[in-house]
C-alpha positions as CSV (number, residue, x, y, z in Angstrom):
1,M,73.7,110.9,99.2
2,P,77.2,109.9,100.3
3,G,79.1,107.8,97.8
4,C,77.2,108.8,94.7
5,D,79.9,111.1,93.4
6,W,82.2,108.1,93.4
7,L,80.5,106.7,90.3
8,Q,80.5,109.9,88.2
9,D,82.3,109.8,84.9
10,F,84.8,112.7,85.1
11,A,85.2,113.2,81.3
12,F,87.5,115.9,80.2
13,G,85.9,119.0,78.7
14,F,86.5,122.6,78.0
15,R,83.8,123.7,80.3
16,G,83.2,126.9,78.4
17,R,86.9,128.0,78.4
18,T,89.0,128.7,75.3
19,F,92.3,126.9,75.0
20,W,94.0,130.3,74.7
21,K,93.2,133.5,72.9
22,E,89.9,133.4,71.1
23,S,91.6,133.9,67.7
24,E,93.4,130.6,68.2
25,S,91.9,127.2,68.6
26,V,93.1,123.7,69.7
27,S,93.2,122.5,66.2
28,N,95.9,125.0,65.4
29,L,98.3,123.4,67.9
30,R,100.7,121.6,65.6
31,D,104.2,121.7,67.0
32,G,106.4,122.1,70.0
33,H,106.4,125.9,69.6
34,K,102.7,126.2,70.0
35,I,102.6,123.6,72.8
36,N,105.1,125.8,74.7
37,R,103.0,128.9,74.0
38,A,100.1,127.1,75.6
39,L,102.2,126.2,78.6
40,D,103.3,129.9,78.8
41,Q,99.7,130.9,79.0
42,N,98.8,128.5,81.8
43,V,96.5,126.3,79.8
44,A,94.6,123.9,82.1
45,S,96.2,120.4,82.3
46,E,92.9,118.7,81.4
47,Q,92.9,120.6,78.1
48,L,96.5,119.6,77.4
49,V,95.6,115.9,77.9
50,R,92.5,116.2,75.8
51,Y,94.5,117.8,73.0
52,F,97.1,115.1,73.0
53,K,94.5,112.4,73.0
54,E,92.8,113.9,70.0
55,H,96.1,114.3,68.2
56,P,97.7,110.9,68.7
57,R,100.4,111.6,66.1
58,E,101.6,114.8,67.7
59,S,105.2,114.4,68.6
60,I,106.6,115.9,71.8
61,G,110.2,116.9,72.3
62,A,112.1,116.0,75.4
63,A,112.2,119.6,76.8
64,T,108.5,120.2,76.0
65,L,107.5,116.9,77.6
66,D,109.3,117.9,80.8
67,R,107.4,121.2,80.8
68,V,104.1,119.4,80.3
69,L,104.8,117.0,83.1
70,E,105.7,119.9,85.4
71,R,102.4,121.5,84.6
72,L,100.3,118.3,84.5
73,S,98.0,117.5,87.5
74,P,99.1,114.1,88.9
75,K,95.6,112.8,88.6
76,L,96.0,113.0,84.8
77,Y,99.4,111.1,84.7
78,R,97.9,107.7,83.9
79,E,95.9,108.9,80.9
80,F,98.7,111.0,79.6
81,F,101.3,108.3,80.0
82,E,99.1,105.8,78.2
83,R,98.7,108.2,75.3
84,L,102.5,108.5,75.1
85,L,102.9,104.8,75.1
86,E,100.2,104.3,72.4
87,S,101.8,106.9,70.2
88,G,105.2,105.2,70.3
89,H,106.9,108.0,72.1
90,V,110.5,107.2,72.8
91,F,111.6,108.7,76.1
92,S,114.9,110.5,76.6
93,A,117.3,109.9,79.5
94,G,116.9,112.3,82.4
95,S,113.2,113.2,81.6
96,Q,110.6,113.9,84.3
97,A,109.0,110.6,83.3
98,K,110.8,108.9,86.2
99,R,108.7,111.0,88.6
100,L,105.6,110.1,86.7
101,L,106.4,106.3,87.1
102,T,107.0,106.7,90.8
103,R,103.6,108.4,91.2
104,L,101.8,105.7,89.2
105,C,103.4,102.9,91.2
106,S,102.2,104.4,94.5
107,G,98.8,105.5,93.2
108,T,95.4,103.9,92.6
109,V,94.8,100.4,91.4
110,A,94.3,101.7,87.8
111,E,97.5,103.7,88.0
112,R,99.4,100.7,89.2
113,A,98.1,98.6,86.3
114,T,99.4,101.3,83.9
115,F,102.7,101.2,85.7
116,L,102.9,97.5,85.2
117,L,101.9,97.9,81.5
118,K,98.8,95.7,82.0
119,T,96.1,97.9,80.7
120,R,96.4,97.0,77.0
121,E,98.4,95.0,74.5
122,Y,101.2,96.9,72.8
123,P,102.8,96.0,69.5
124,Q,106.1,96.0,71.2
125,N,106.9,96.0,74.9
126,P,107.3,99.7,75.8
127,F,109.8,98.8,78.5
128,L,112.2,97.6,75.8
129,S,111.2,99.8,72.8
130,Q,110.3,103.2,74.4
131,Y,111.7,103.5,77.9
132,S,115.0,105.3,78.6
133,D,117.5,103.4,80.7
134,D,116.8,105.4,83.8
135,M,113.0,104.7,83.4
136,R,113.8,101.0,83.3
137,V,115.8,101.3,86.5
138,T,113.1,103.3,88.2
139,T,110.5,100.7,87.3
140,I,112.4,97.8,88.8
141,K,113.5,99.9,91.8
142,R,109.8,100.8,92.6
143,L,108.8,97.1,92.1
144,N,111.5,96.1,94.6
145,E,110.2,98.7,97.1
146,K,106.6,97.5,96.8
147,A,107.7,93.9,97.1
148,Y,106.2,92.9,93.7
149,T,108.8,90.2,93.5
150,H,107.3,88.3,90.5
151,E,107.0,91.5,88.4
152,A,110.5,92.7,89.5
153,L,112.0,89.4,88.3
154,L,110.2,89.7,84.9
155,F,111.4,93.3,84.4
156,L,114.9,92.4,85.6
157,R,115.1,89.7,82.9
158,L,114.0,92.2,80.3
159,Y,116.5,94.8,81.5
160,K,119.3,92.2,81.4
161,S,118.4,91.4,77.8
162,T,119.2,95.0,76.8
163,L,122.8,94.7,78.1
164,T,125.8,93.7,76.0
165,P,128.8,92.0,77.6
166,E,130.7,95.3,77.2
167,S,127.9,97.4,78.7
168,E,128.8,99.9,81.5
169,R,125.4,99.3,83.0
170,W,126.1,95.9,84.6
171,P,126.8,97.4,88.0
172,Q,123.3,99.0,87.8
173,Y,121.8,95.6,86.9
174,Y,123.6,94.0,89.9
175,R,122.4,96.8,92.2
176,L,118.8,96.0,91.3
177,W,119.3,92.3,91.6
178,N,121.1,92.7,94.9
179,D,118.3,95.0,96.2
180,L,115.8,92.2,95.5
181,L,118.0,89.6,97.1
182,L,118.6,91.6,100.2
183,R,114.9,92.3,100.6
184,H,114.5,88.5,100.8
185,G,117.4,88.0,103.2
186,R,119.7,86.6,100.6
187,H,123.3,87.2,100.0
188,P,124.2,89.9,97.4
189,V,126.5,89.4,94.5
190,L,129.8,91.0,95.6
191,S,132.8,91.9,93.5
192,A,135.1,94.9,93.1
193,S,132.7,96.4,90.6
194,T,129.4,95.7,92.4
195,V,130.2,96.5,96.0
196,H,130.2,100.3,95.3
197,S,126.8,100.2,93.7
198,S,125.3,98.0,96.5
199,I,126.9,99.1,99.8
200,D,124.0,101.4,100.7
201,L,121.6,98.5,100.2
202,I,123.7,96.3,102.5
203,L,123.8,99.0,105.1
204,R,120.0,99.5,104.7
205,H,119.5,95.9,105.6
206,Y,121.5,95.9,108.8
207,F,120.5,99.4,109.9
208,V,116.8,99.3,109.0
209,V,115.7,95.7,108.7
210,E,117.8,94.1,111.4
211,R,118.2,97.4,113.4
212,D,121.7,96.3,114.3
213,L,123.6,99.5,114.8
214,E,126.8,97.6,115.7
215,K,126.9,95.5,112.6
216,G,125.9,98.4,110.4
217,L,128.6,100.6,111.7
218,K,131.2,97.9,111.4
219,I,130.4,97.3,107.7
220,M,130.2,101.0,107.0
221,N,133.6,101.8,108.6
222,R,135.3,98.8,106.9
223,Y,133.9,99.9,103.5
224,F,135.1,103.5,103.8
225,E,138.5,102.3,105.1
226,A,138.9,99.9,102.2
227,T,138.3,102.2,99.3
228,D,138.8,105.7,98.0
229,T,135.8,105.5,95.7
230,K,133.6,108.5,96.1
231,L,129.9,107.5,96.2
232,P,127.3,109.5,94.4
233,P,125.4,112.0,96.6
234,H,122.1,110.1,96.5
235,R,123.9,106.9,97.8
236,I,125.3,108.9,100.7
237,D,121.8,110.2,101.4
238,D,120.5,106.6,101.5
239,I,123.3,105.6,103.9
240,N,122.6,108.6,106.1
241,L,118.8,107.8,106.1
242,A,119.4,104.2,107.0
243,F,121.7,105.1,109.9
244,L,119.3,107.8,111.2
245,K,116.3,105.3,111.1
246,C,118.4,102.8,113.1
247,L,119.5,105.4,115.5
248,S,116.0,106.7,116.1
249,A,114.9,103.2,117.1
250,T,117.6,103.1,119.8
251,P,116.0,103.9,123.2
252,A,118.9,106.3,124.2
253,A,118.6,108.3,121.0
254,T,116.4,111.3,122.0
255,P,115.2,113.8,119.4
256,Q,118.0,116.1,120.5
257,V,120.6,113.4,119.6
258,L,118.9,112.6,116.3
259,V,118.6,116.2,115.1
260,S,122.2,116.8,116.0
261,Y,123.3,114.1,113.6
262,V,121.1,115.5,110.9
263,L,122.6,119.0,111.4
264,T,126.1,117.5,111.3
265,M,125.4,115.5,108.2
266,Y,123.6,118.4,106.5
267,P,124.8,121.7,107.8
268,R,122.4,123.5,105.5
269,S,119.4,121.9,107.1
270,Y,119.6,124.3,110.1
271,R,117.3,126.9,108.4
272,V,114.7,124.4,107.4
273,L,114.6,122.7,110.9
274,E,114.3,126.2,112.4
275,Q,111.6,127.4,110.0
276,V,109.3,124.4,110.5
277,G,109.6,124.7,114.3
278,L,111.4,121.5,115.0
279,L,114.5,123.0,116.7
280,S,112.4,125.2,119.1
281,M,110.1,122.3,119.8
282,I,112.9,119.8,120.4
283,Y,115.1,122.1,122.5
284,E,112.8,124.7,124.0
285,N,109.4,122.8,124.2
286,R,107.7,125.5,122.2
287,C,106.8,125.7,118.5
288,G,108.0,128.7,116.7
289,P,110.0,129.5,113.5
290,I,112.9,131.1,115.4
291,F,115.3,129.1,117.5
292,R,116.8,131.1,120.4
293,R,119.2,128.6,122.0
294,P,121.8,127.4,119.4
295,E,124.3,126.8,122.2
296,L,122.2,123.7,123.1
297,L,123.0,121.9,119.9
298,L,125.1,118.8,120.2
299,K,128.0,118.2,117.9
300,P,128.5,114.4,117.3
301,N,131.5,113.1,115.4
302,I,130.7,111.4,112.2
303,R,132.8,110.2,109.2
304,D,133.7,112.9,106.7
305,E,132.3,110.8,103.9
306,L,128.8,111.3,105.3
307,V,128.9,115.1,105.6
308,C,126.9,116.7,102.8
309,G,128.0,120.3,103.3
310,N,126.3,121.9,100.2
311,R,123.1,119.9,100.1
312,M,119.8,119.9,101.8
313,P,118.6,116.6,103.3
314,P,116.0,114.6,101.5
315,L,112.4,115.0,102.8
316,V,112.5,111.5,104.2
317,V,115.2,112.6,106.6
318,L,113.0,115.4,107.8
319,A,110.2,112.8,108.3
320,V,112.5,110.7,110.6
321,V,113.1,113.8,112.8
322,Y,109.3,114.4,112.9
323,R,108.7,110.8,113.8
324,S,111.2,110.9,116.7
325,L,109.7,114.1,118.1
326,L,106.1,113.0,117.8
327,F,106.3,109.4,119.1
328,S,108.9,110.0,121.8
329,T,107.7,113.3,123.3
330,R,104.0,113.0,122.4
331,P,103.1,116.7,122.0
332,S,99.6,117.8,122.8
333,K,96.9,118.2,120.1
334,L,97.4,122.0,120.2
335,Q,101.2,121.6,119.8
336,T,100.7,119.1,117.0
337,K,98.4,121.5,115.2
338,V,100.8,124.4,115.5
339,L,103.8,122.2,114.4
340,F,101.8,121.0,111.3
341,A,100.8,124.6,110.5
342,H,104.5,125.5,110.3
343,Y,105.1,122.6,108.0
344,L,102.2,123.7,105.7
345,D,103.7,127.2,105.6
346,F,107.0,125.6,104.5
347,I,105.5,123.6,101.7
348,E,103.9,126.7,100.2
349,T,107.2,127.6,98.7
350,N,108.8,124.1,98.9
351,P,106.3,121.6,97.4
352,P,107.0,118.1,99.0
353,S,108.3,115.3,96.7
354,S,106.5,112.8,98.9
355,T,103.9,112.6,101.6
356,A,106.3,111.1,104.2
357,V,105.9,113.9,106.7
358,L,102.1,113.9,106.4
359,D,102.2,110.2,107.0
360,M,104.0,110.7,110.3
361,F,101.5,113.2,111.6
362,L,98.5,111.1,110.6
363,S,100.1,108.0,112.1
364,Y,100.8,109.8,115.3
365,M,97.2,111.2,115.7
366,D,95.7,107.9,114.8
367,R,97.9,105.5,116.8
368,V,98.7,107.7,119.9
369,H,95.8,110.2,120.4
370,H,93.2,108.1,118.6
371,R,91.7,111.3,117.1
372,P,90.5,110.5,113.5
373,V,88.5,113.7,113.2
374,F,91.5,115.8,114.1
375,A,93.7,113.7,111.8
376,A,91.2,114.3,109.0
377,R,91.5,118.0,109.6
378,L,95.3,117.8,109.1
379,L,94.7,115.7,105.9
380,E,92.2,118.3,104.6
381,S,94.6,121.1,105.3
382,F,97.3,119.3,103.4
383,L,95.0,118.7,100.5
384,E,93.8,122.3,100.4
385,R,97.4,123.6,100.5
386,G,98.4,121.6,97.4
387,G,100.5,119.1,99.4
388,F,99.8,116.3,96.9
389,S,100.4,118.4,93.8
390,K,104.1,117.7,93.3
391,A,104.4,114.6,95.4
392,A,105.7,111.6,93.4
393,K,105.7,109.2,96.4
394,I,102.3,108.8,98.0
395,H,102.1,107.1,101.4
396,S,98.6,105.6,101.7
397,T,98.7,103.5,104.9
398,A,98.0,106.2,107.4
399,V,95.4,107.8,105.2
400,N,93.5,104.5,104.9
401,A,93.7,104.1,108.7
402,V,92.3,107.6,109.3
403,L,89.5,107.2,106.8
404,S,88.4,103.9,108.1
405,R,88.3,105.1,111.7
406,L,86.7,108.5,110.7
407,A,83.8,106.6,109.2
408,S,82.6,105.4,112.6
409,R,82.5,109.0,113.8
410,D,81.3,110.9,110.7
411,V,80.8,108.7,107.7
412,A,79.6,111.5,105.4
413,R,82.8,113.4,106.0
414,A,84.9,110.3,105.5
415,V,83.2,109.5,102.2
416,G,83.5,113.2,101.1
417,L,87.2,113.2,101.9
418,A,87.7,109.8,100.1
419,N,86.0,111.3,97.0
420,R,88.5,114.1,97.0
421,L,91.4,111.7,97.3
422,R,90.1,109.0,94.9
423,N,92.6,110.0,92.1
424,I,95.5,110.2,94.6
425,I,95.3,107.4,97.1
426,C,95.1,103.7,96.6
427,F,92.4,102.7,99.1
428,D,92.5,99.3,100.8
429,A,89.8,96.9,102.1
430,R,89.5,98.5,105.6
431,V,88.3,101.8,104.0
432,F,85.6,100.1,101.9
433,Y,84.6,97.7,104.6
434,S,84.3,100.6,107.1
435,F,82.2,102.6,104.7
436,V,79.9,99.7,104.0
437,C,79.2,99.0,107.6
438,N,78.8,102.6,108.7
439,L,76.7,103.7,105.7
440,D,74.3,100.8,106.4
441,R,74.2,101.7,110.1
442,I,72.7,105.1,109.3
443,G,70.3,103.7,106.7
444,E,72.2,104.8,103.5
445,T,71.8,101.4,101.9
446,D,72.3,102.5,98.3
447,A,75.5,104.3,99.1
448,A,76.7,101.3,101.2
449,R,76.1,99.1,98.1
450,V,78.3,101.3,96.1
451,F,81.2,100.7,98.4
452,Y,80.3,97.0,98.8
453,N,80.9,96.7,95.1
454,K,84.2,98.5,95.5
455,L,85.1,96.1,98.3
456,L,84.4,93.1,96.0
457,E,86.5,94.6,93.2
458,H,89.3,95.2,95.6
459,Q,89.2,91.8,97.2
460,A,89.2,90.1,93.8
461,S,92.8,91.2,93.3
462,V,94.2,90.5,96.8
463,A,94.0,87.9,99.6
464,P,91.1,88.4,102.0
465,N,92.2,90.4,105.1
466,H,90.6,88.6,108.0
467,A,92.0,91.1,110.5
468,I,89.9,93.8,108.9
469,M,86.7,92.1,107.6
470,N,84.2,90.4,109.9
471,F,82.8,87.7,107.5
472,S,79.8,87.0,109.8
473,K,78.8,90.7,109.8
474,L,79.4,90.9,106.0
475,G,77.2,87.9,105.5
476,H,74.4,89.4,107.7
477,L,74.5,92.6,105.6
478,C,74.2,90.6,102.4
479,Y,71.3,88.7,103.8
480,K,69.5,91.8,105.1
481,N,70.0,93.9,102.0
482,K,69.8,91.1,99.5
483,W,73.3,91.7,98.1
484,P,75.2,89.0,96.3
485,V,77.3,86.9,98.7
486,P,81.0,87.6,98.2
487,Q,83.0,84.6,96.9
488,L,85.8,85.1,99.4
489,S,87.9,82.3,100.7
490,R,88.5,82.1,104.4
491,E,92.0,80.8,103.6
492,S,94.8,83.1,102.9
493,T,96.0,83.1,99.3
494,P,99.5,81.5,99.3
495,K,102.2,83.9,98.1
496,R,104.0,83.1,94.9
497,R,107.5,82.0,95.9
498,S,110.4,82.6,93.6
499,H,112.6,79.6,93.2
500,E,115.2,81.8,91.6
501,I,115.6,83.7,94.9
502,A,115.0,80.8,97.2
503,N,117.8,78.9,95.6
504,T,120.4,81.6,96.4
505,K,122.3,81.4,99.7
506,K,121.2,83.2,102.8
507,L,122.7,86.5,103.8
508,S,126.0,86.1,105.7
509,Y,127.3,89.0,107.8
510,T,130.6,87.3,108.2
511,E,131.2,86.9,104.5
512,I,130.5,90.6,103.9
513,V,133.0,91.6,106.6
514,D,135.6,89.2,105.2
515,F,135.1,90.5,101.7
516,L,135.6,94.1,102.9
517,D,138.7,93.1,104.8
518,A,140.1,91.5,101.7
519,M,139.4,94.7,99.8
520,R,141.2,96.7,102.4
521,T,144.2,94.3,102.4
522,S,144.6,94.5,98.6
523,S,144.2,98.2,98.3
């Protein structure tokens, strides 16, 4: 019956397999040397987690921890991370734990609770006593991205408490604070020391939020003319991404124009863009891994500071190119299938760090072609090819849209696919509501009740979504099936407003330009 697997308890077990050679047992694993031996012999990640749970005092060195996290299945991140926190493990700077935090933040409801340190009481706050500085920064950065303003402010105060007046990390603190302010349309804290750590955030606001190419370019040019400070590569990547997003929203910016900027910013991207079929699709209207018309490529002029000659572009830059191609040229279903197949071939040897590209394909098939069954095939192919295995950032919006629409066509398939994704995706109300209605429609009342309970659990933690749920229909289902009536308010839950942010002044473009002009004059 659809939905029954959802309630299974997936306890970890050996399932008849030995941990390694028969002459050795799990109980003999006592130090980093043996842990590394287990890793060398491709021990299953479930068994690693079980071992560490059964040996709470086992210490893990920084290098060994990174190896474990490289091997560990993302669905086990939450349990493993909680074990590390319980044991008092102190993380080293530069560890893979940052990727783990990113995955937890964008994962299921339970994973987000672990990320927020809300699953249990700790003797000391792990954020202060166990996290490395870069983990603290990652935590606040992800909270800002997810618009968890209340939590971001709490962790920001904790982070500030770790800084001494002489600390070199104040620019990082002000970067996080400015990020939060700008996301609320407030003016950043600007000084000679903070502007370099926040310029990409300011440009993101004007390029991406306001989509004002003129203002963004004016600020960018003034900044680079006012200073000789060389920004870190990832900041240049962020500026490039913001500019490309703004450019792609400009009606005159065709995919040919957009990809030419990408090639100029990242000369090494040519091979990737060719391999995934984007160049041939954009310039030759065919999808193949070999581009035959390089003379068609445009050569735009851009600032030297934005050229990343020895680096590949981030995956999100590739996703912007896919979005431009898909939504502006609207390739057929067959062309889309072939284009996606080339991308799947590419990720075989280059596991994606996020699901940004998948999100573009699913959004396109759902919003333009209205083909949830076809979109589900793409999602299944991505899942089968291990696309989620190394992805730290999981984009769930398009997946939720596809599953909710798929349920009206093939509810058994939708439920089965959701079961496969339950440890990866954070499902929203529209998925549960769609499953409830469509399972009831085909007479699967027991399975519908399973997802009705899931819907109630979900709605207990968020404001009711009136655009998704038909309260009259839900009430009819409750009456017909004798289900408990949901205690859901028809009024939207008011958002908690931060007086700390509300009391800061609003963002002023003129003041930013004046500040940069003053910098240029004094330099």
